[in-house]
Each structure stands twice: as C-alpha cells, then as structure tokens.
C-alpha positions as CSV (number, residue, x, y, z in Angstrom):
1,W,98.6,96.2,83.8
2,A,96.3,93.1,83.0
3,S,93.0,94.0,84.1
4,A,90.3,92.0,82.7
5,T,89.2,95.1,80.3
6,R,92.7,95.1,79.4
7,L,92.5,91.7,78.7
8,Q,89.1,91.4,76.9
9,A,90.8,94.1,74.4
10,F,93.6,92.0,73.3
11,A,91.4,89.1,72.7
12,F,89.1,91.6,70.7
13,N,92.1,93.2,68.8
14,L,93.3,89.6,67.9
15,G,89.5,88.6,66.8
16,L,89.2,85.9,69.5
17,D,85.5,84.8,70.4
18,I,84.6,87.6,73.4
19,E,81.5,85.7,74.4
20,Q,84.1,82.6,74.8
21,F,87.0,84.4,76.2
22,D,84.4,85.6,78.7
23,K,83.0,82.6,80.0
24,C,86.6,81.3,80.0
25,M,87.7,84.3,82.4
26,R,84.6,84.2,84.7
27,T,84.8,80.4,85.1
28,D,87.5,77.9,86.3
29,E,86.5,75.6,83.8
30,H,90.1,75.6,82.7
31,R,92.3,75.8,85.7
32,A,92.5,71.9,86.4
33,Q,94.3,72.2,82.9
34,V,96.0,75.3,83.6
35,N,97.5,74.6,87.1
36,F,98.6,70.9,85.4
37,N,100.9,72.4,82.5
38,M,102.5,75.6,85.1
39,Q,103.6,72.0,87.6
40,R,105.0,70.1,84.3
41,A,106.5,73.1,83.1
42,K,108.2,74.1,86.6
43,K,108.9,70.0,86.7
44,E,110.1,68.7,83.4
45,F,111.6,72.2,81.6
46,G,112.6,73.9,85.0
47,V,110.3,76.9,84.2
48,N,110.7,79.5,86.9
49,S,109.8,83.0,85.4
50,T,108.3,84.7,82.9
51,P,108.5,85.1,80.0
52,T,109.6,81.5,79.4
53,F,108.2,79.3,76.4
54,V,108.6,75.4,75.7
55,I,108.4,75.0,72.4
56,V,107.5,71.1,72.1
57,G,108.5,69.8,68.5
58,P,106.7,66.8,66.1
59,T,108.9,64.3,67.8
60,G,108.3,65.4,71.1
61,E,111.7,67.4,71.3
62,A,111.5,70.6,73.6
63,Q,113.4,73.6,73.7
64,K,113.4,76.2,76.2
65,I,113.6,80.1,75.4
66,V,113.8,82.2,78.5
67,G,113.2,85.9,78.7
68,A,112.1,88.1,75.8
69,H,113.2,87.6,72.2
70,P,112.8,88.5,68.9
71,Y,110.3,86.8,66.5
72,S,113.3,85.4,64.7
73,T,114.6,83.7,67.5
74,F,110.9,81.2,67.8
75,V,111.2,81.1,63.7
76,S,114.6,79.8,63.9
77,V,113.8,77.1,66.6
78,L,110.8,76.1,65.0
79,D,112.6,75.6,61.7
80,Q,115.3,73.2,63.1
81,M,112.5,71.2,64.4
82,L,110.7,71.2,61.3
C-alpha cells in the first residue's frame, strides 16, 4: 500500500516540499541516520513492531507507546512530560 505514488500523495497533502521529499526518496542521503535510529530504538527501547512510538521529553525521559492509539494518548504523555 505504501507505493512511491501514495507516499508522494501523502507528502503533498501534508504540505511538504515535494522536491525535497522526492530527493530524499531517490537517494540514500539519510539512510545511515535512519538505520542508526532504528538500531537505537531496538536496543534502548526494545522496539520490535510497528507502530511503536518513543516520545522523549525535555529532560531525556522516554516513554514507549506500542500499537495504534488515539490522539488523546499522545496528548496525555506529552502533557505529563512538560
């Protein structure tokens, strides 16, 4: 379902810079950073499935949210961290 055309449509609907988005999709410019973040998420937070979100607060504390959750869950976590 996540074809390049659909991802580009999502990017357009979000108001992203399509030229920059396309460049990112065509090149490996950010591959090392993505892989680093993925390995860190697995090692430090035990992330092993999608969707998993790791929210890091201003003092470095982190909370993991596993699975699909409503917007209110994220608001609650962020409010607690601020």
